[in-house]
C-alpha positions in Angstrom: -8.5 16.5 12.6 -9.6 13.0 11.6 -7.1 10.1 11.4 -6.2 8.3 8.1 -5.1 4.7 8.2 -2.4 2.7 6.6 -3.2 0.1 3.9 -2.0 -3.3 2.7 -2.1 -4.3 -1.0 -2.8 -8.0 -0.4 -2.5 -8.8 -4.1 -1.5 -7.0 -7.2 1.9 -5.4 -6.6 3.6 -4.7 -10.0 0.8 -6.5 -11.8 -1.5 -3.5 -11.5 1.0 -1.5 -13.4 0.2 -3.9 -16.3 -3.6 -4.0 -15.7 -3.9 -7.1 -13.5 -6.3 -7.3 -10.7 -5.4 -5.9 -7.2 -6.9 -6.0 -3.8 -6.1 -3.4 -1.1 -7.4 -3.4 2.4 -7.2 -0.7 5.2 -4.9 -1.6 8.0 -6.0 0.3 11.1 -3.0 -0.6 13.2 -1.2 2.4 11.9 -2.5 5.9 11.3 -1.6 9.5 10.7 -3.3 12.9 11.7 -2.6 16.5 10.9 -1.7 18.3 14.1 0.0 21.5 15.4 3.5 21.8 16.8 2.0 23.4 19.9 0.5 19.9 20.7 3.7 18.0 20.3 4.6 15.7 23.2 8.1 15.6 24.6 10.6 13.8 22.5 8.8 14.2 19.3 9.8 17.8 18.5 12.5 17.0 16.0 10.3 14.6 14.0 7.4 17.1 14.0 9.6 19.9 12.8 11.0 17.7 10.0 7.4 16.9 9.0 6.5 20.6 9.1 9.4 21.4 6.7 8.4 18.5 4.4 4.8 19.9 4.3 6.2 23.2 3.0 7.7 21.5 0.0 4.6 19.5 -0.6 2.4 22.6 -0.4 4.5 24.3 -3.1 4.0 21.3 -5.3 0.3 21.4 -4.7 0.3 25.0 -5.7 1.7 24.0 -9.1 -1.2 21.5 -9.5 -3.7 24.2 -8.6 -2.2 26.7 -11.1 -2.4 24.3 -14.1 -4.5 25.4 -17.0 -7.3 22.9 -16.5 -6.5 21.7 -12.9 -7.6 18.2 -12.0 -7.7 19.5 -8.4 -7.6 22.9 -6.6 -6.4 23.6 -3.1 -6.9 26.4 -0.7 -3.2 27.2 -0.8 -3.5 30.3 1.4 -5.1 28.3 4.3 -2.6 25.4 3.8 0.4 27.8 3.9 -1.0 29.7 6.9 -1.5 26.4 8.8 2.0 25.2 7.9 3.5 28.6 9.0 1.5 28.2 12.3 3.3 24.8 12.8 1.1 22.1 11.2 2.8 18.7 10.8 1.7 15.1 10.1 1.7 13.0 13.2 2.0 9.4 11.9 2.7 6.0 13.4 2.9 4.5 9.8 6.4 3.4 9.1 8.0 5.0 6.0 9.4 2.7 3.3 7.5 -0.3 4.6 4.9 -0.7 1.8 1.9 0.2 4.1 1.1 3.6 2.6 2.7 6.3 4.7 2.5 8.9 2.0 -1.0 7.7 1.0 -2.4 8.6 4.4 -0.8 12.1 4.2 -2.2 12.7 0.7 -5.7 11.7 1.9 -5.4 14.0 5.0 -4.3 17.0 2.9 -7.0 16.4 0.3 -9.7 16.0 2.9 -8.8 19.3 4.6 -7.6 21.6 1.9 -9.1 20.6 -1.5 -11.7 23.0 -2.9 -15.0 21.1 -3.6 -13.5 17.7 -2.6 -15.3 14.5 -3.5 -16.6 13.3 -0.2 -15.9 9.8 1.1 -19.5 9.8 2.2 -20.8 10.4 -1.3 -22.5 7.8 -3.4 -19.3 6.9 -5.1 -19.9 6.2 -8.7 -17.3 4.6 -10.9 -16.5 8.0 -12.3 -16.0 9.6 -8.9 -13.7 6.7 -7.8 -11.6 7.1 -10.9 -11.5 10.9 -10.5 -10.3 10.5 -6.9 -7.7 7.9 -7.9 -6.4 10.2 -10.6 -6.2 13.2 -8.3 -4.4 11.1 -5.6 -2.0 9.7 -8.2 -1.0 13.3 -9.2 -0.6 14.3 -5.6 1.3 11.3 -4.5 3.7 11.4 -7.4 5.5 14.1 -5.5 6.8 11.4 -3.2 7.4 8.5 -5.6 7.9 9.9 -9.1 4.8 8.0 -10.3 1.8 6.8 -8.3 -1.3 4.8 -9.1 -3.2 6.8 -6.4 -4.5 3.6 -4.8 -2.8 4.0 -1.4 -4.4 7.4 -0.7 -7.7 6.2 -2.2 -7.7 3.3 0.3 -6.8 5.5 3.2 -9.4 8.2 2.2 -12.3 5.7 1.9 -11.1 3.3 4.6 -12.7 0.4 2.6 -11.3 -2.7 0.9 -10.8 -1.8 -2.8 -10.9 -4.3 -5.7 -8.9 -3.2 -8.8 -10.3 -4.9 -11.8 -8.2 -2.9 -14.3 -6.9 0.7 -14.6 -10.3 2.1 -15.3 -12.5 -0.2 -13.2 -12.1 -0.1 -9.5 -14.8 -0.7 -6.8 -15.2 -0.9 -3.0 -15.6 -4.5 -2.1 -16.5 -6.7 0.9 -14.0 -9.3 2.2 -14.9 -12.5 4.2 -15.3 -11.8 7.9 -12.3 -12.5 10.1 -12.4 -15.5 12.5 -10.9 -14.3 15.8 -8.3 -16.9 16.8 -8.7 -18.6 13.4 -5.9 -21.1 12.6 -5.1 -19.5 9.2 -3.7 -16.0 9.0 -2.2 -13.2 6.8 0.7 -11.6 8.6 3.5 -9.0 8.1 7.1 -9.9 8.6 9.6 -7.0 9.2 12.6 -7.2 6.9 14.4 -4.7 9.1 15.4 -2.7 6.0 13.7 0.4 4.6 12.5 -0.1 1.1 12.4 2.6 -1.6 9.7 2.4 -4.2 11.2 4.4 -7.1 14.4 2.2 -7.6 12.3 -1.0 -7.4 9.8 0.2 -10.0 12.8 1.2 -12.2 14.1 -2.4 -12.1 10.6 -3.7 -12.9 10.3 -1.3 -15.9 13.7 -2.3 -17.1 12.7 -6.0 -16.9 9.5 -5.3 -18.8 11.7 -4.6 -21.9 12.5 -8.3 -21.9 10.0 -10.4 -23.8 10.4 -13.5 -21.6 9.7 -11.4 -18.5 6.6 -10.0 -20.2 5.4 -13.5 -21.0 6.0 -14.7 -17.4 4.2 -11.7 -16.0 1.1 -12.4 -18.1 1.0 -16.2 -18.1 2.1 -16.8 -14.5 2.3 -13.7 -12.2 -1.0 -12.1 -13.3 -2.7 -15.5 -13.7 -1.9 -16.5 -10.1 -2.6 -13.0 -8.7 -6.1 -12.8 -10.2 -6.8 -16.4 -9.0 -5.7 -15.5 -5.4 -8.0 -12.5 -5.4 -11.0 -14.5 -6.6 -10.3 -17.2 -4.0 -9.8 -14.8 -1.2 -13.0 -12.8 -1.9 -15.1 -16.0 -2.1 -13.4 -17.5 1.0 -12.1 -20.5 -0.9 -9.0 -20.9 1.3 -7.9 -24.3 0.1 -7.7 -23.2 -3.5 -6.2 -19.9 -2.3 -3.2 -21.6 -0.7 -2.5 -23.6 -3.9 -2.4 -20.4 -5.9 -0.4 -18.5 -3.3 2.3 -21.2 -3.3 2.6 -20.8 -7.1 2.6 -17.0 -6.8 5.3 -17.1 -4.1 7.5 -19.3 -6.3 7.1 -17.0 -9.3 8.1 -14.0 -7.2 11.2 -15.8 -5.8 12.3 -16.8 -9.3 11.6 -13.6 -11.2 11.5 -10.7 -8.6 14.7 -11.6 -6.7 16.0 -8.0 -6.6 12.8 -6.9 -4.7 13.4 -9.5 -2.0 16.1 -8.6 0.6 18.9 -11.2 0.3 18.7 -12.6 3.8 15.1 -13.6 3.1 15.8 -15.7 -0.1 16.3 -18.9 2.0 13.4 -18.3 4.3 11.2 -17.6 1.2 12.2 -21.0 -0.4 11.8 -22.8 3.0 8.2 -21.7 3.2 7.5 -23.0 -0.3 9.2 -26.3 0.4 7.6 -27.0 3.8 4.2 -25.4 3.1 4.3 -23.9 6.7 3.9 -20.4 5.2 4.1 -18.6 1.9 5.7 -15.2 1.4 5.0 -12.5 -1.1 5.9 -8.8 -1.6 4.1 -6.1 0.3 4.1 -3.1 -2.0 7.2 -2.6 -4.2 9.6 -4.7 -2.0 13.3 -4.0 -1.6 12.7 -3.9 2.2 9.9 -2.9 4.5 7.3 -5.5 5.3 7.0 -8.9 3.6 3.5 -10.4 3.5 3.0 -13.9 4.7 0.1 -16.4 4.4 -0.3 -19.5 6.5 -2.9 -22.2 7.1 -1.5 -22.8 10.6 -0.3 -19.7 12.4 1.4 -21.5 15.3 3.3 -23.6 12.8 4.4 -20.5 10.9 5.5 -18.8 14.2 7.7 -21.8 15.1 9.2 -21.9 11.6 9.9 -18.2 11.6 11.0 -18.2 15.3 13.6 -15.5 14.9 11.1 -13.1 13.4 8.2 -11.1 14.8 4.9 -11.8 13.0 2.3 -9.0 13.0 -1.1 -10.6 12.3 -3.3 -8.6 9.8 -6.2 -11.0 9.2 -7.3 -14.4 10.6 -9.6 -17.0 9.2 
């Protein structure tokens, strides 16, 4: 069965809940594939069995979606249950709780294999079809997170960069070509802590009841997020870094609970020196932190104790 890749939401975390722009790109370093227990390599048996059991629970949830009065999506539940009984599991290298779309890849794989009359990723994807897919994936993925925008599975399913203009306007997009060995880079920093999406979203929703927080979100957070996306897509890197610096500062000041404590100083150090700028990757609380730098070697020296995983160079 075909592999489905991880994703990175470069810009738009939290803002897209409130209709800001967002930009998600596939990240082919990690992937997941549906396989059978009979194919398991030594040492992976326990993980594979755990995945097989988790798929049973997911299958019963998908059955409830299929049995709704006007189902948004229908699955071949008999085939799915038979394959799970025969030992199917999701073999994935995508780290869970790291903000790179582990459940999204699984949702895309199950939809691709078991949905009845699926919308093909090869189709001419009209705006209506994209929104339909996003809605289906949101319902499917909410099994894992409580609520889901459906963007992670959509990104994984299409394996294309996706520009979110608003809730009901999304489109595949092109991003500037990478420059191998380019000086500037987007990188991932491992916080060493597993993040959980649901508690972080709860904190955000609680904050949204505060008028001052709402004002900051609209006048600063969303403003800089949208500007970063425009700059990035047009390859205006000088302007991009001015906006990322502002965005990084806003996140440090207003999204502190989403940043693991031991990274607060490192975050501020980047803003003060300009060697690198950090932002949330996904909902935060742990997992990966996204970094942007105009000089990769300088950032590596400044972040000497941390391993940087380069995602994109320019």
